[in-house]
C-alpha positions in Angstrom: 88.0 82.5 87.6 91.2 83.8 86.0 94.1 81.5 85.4 97.0 81.8 87.7 100.4 82.8 86.4 103.3 80.4 86.9 105.1 81.4 90.1 108.4 82.3 88.4 106.6 84.6 86.0 104.8 86.4 88.8 108.1 86.7 90.8 109.9 88.1 87.9 107.2 90.7 87.3 107.1 91.6 91.0 110.9 92.1 91.2 110.8 94.3 88.1 108.0 96.5 89.6 109.9 96.7 92.9 113.0 97.7 91.0 111.2 100.4 89.1 109.9 101.8 92.4 113.5 101.7 93.9 112.5 99.1 96.5 115.3 96.6 97.1 114.2 93.0 96.8 115.8 89.6 96.9 114.8 86.0 96.3 115.6 84.3 99.6 114.2 81.0 98.5 113.5 79.7 95.0 110.4 77.5 95.0 108.7 75.5 92.3 108.7 77.4 89.1 105.2 76.5 88.1 103.0 76.1 91.2 105.0 77.3 94.2 103.3 79.4 96.8 104.9 82.8 97.4 105.6 84.6 100.7 106.8 88.2 100.9 108.8 89.4 103.8 109.0 93.2 104.2 111.9 94.3 106.4 111.5 97.8 107.7 115.2 98.1 108.6 114.5 98.8 112.2 114.6 95.1 113.4 111.0 94.5 112.4 109.3 92.9 109.5 105.9 91.8 108.1 105.0 88.6 106.3 102.5 88.5 103.4 101.0 85.6 101.4 98.0 85.0 99.3 95.1 83.3 101.0 91.7 82.3 99.6 88.8 84.6 100.4 86.0 82.2 100.0 83.3 84.9 100.0 84.7 86.7 96.9 86.5 83.6 95.5 89.7 85.6 95.2 93.3 85.2 96.5 94.2 88.6 98.0 97.6 89.3 99.6 97.1 88.9 103.4 99.4 90.1 106.1 100.0 87.0 108.2 102.4 88.2 110.8 104.2 91.4 112.0 106.9 91.7 114.6 110.6 91.2 115.2 112.5 90.3 112.0 114.0 87.2 113.8 110.5 86.0 114.6 109.4 86.4 111.0 112.5 84.4 109.9 111.4 81.6 112.3 108.0 81.6 110.7 109.6 81.3 107.2 111.8 78.4 108.4 108.7 76.6 109.7 106.8 77.2 106.5 109.6 76.0 104.2 109.6 72.8 106.3 106.0 72.2 105.4 106.1 73.5 101.8 109.3 72.7 99.9 107.9 74.5 96.8 107.6 77.8 98.7 109.1 81.0 97.2 110.3 83.7 99.7 110.9 87.2 98.5 112.4 89.8 100.9 112.0 93.5 100.3 113.5 96.4 102.2 111.1 99.2 102.8 111.3 101.6 105.8 107.7 102.6 105.3 106.5 99.1 104.8 105.4 99.7 101.2 105.2 96.4 99.3 103.2 97.2 96.1 101.2 94.0 96.8 97.9 95.9 96.8 98.7 97.7 93.5 96.8 96.9 90.4 98.2 93.9 88.5 99.7 92.2 91.5 96.6 90.9 93.3 
């Protein structure tokens, strides 16, 4: 199994790739630099959003990005608030992409 990158390294690389693709992105919550989990909120600028996070796929022993919720942006913000209550080390990145493009399925990010 490949070693995991420190959270802050992955976040920095992701923000750079988003910037190169002209996709606005913001760190909404700075989690633990080393081992913090990362959640990505993709706001489609129409009042809706999608939440993504890595989850174990036990069959392949990988951690692909998984869409965990889609709906009204306010509902996604409620989910984020609940999750940060459970996990004080959680990072939250928000991107703005009308077409919902997150780059999370691109090579090098999964």
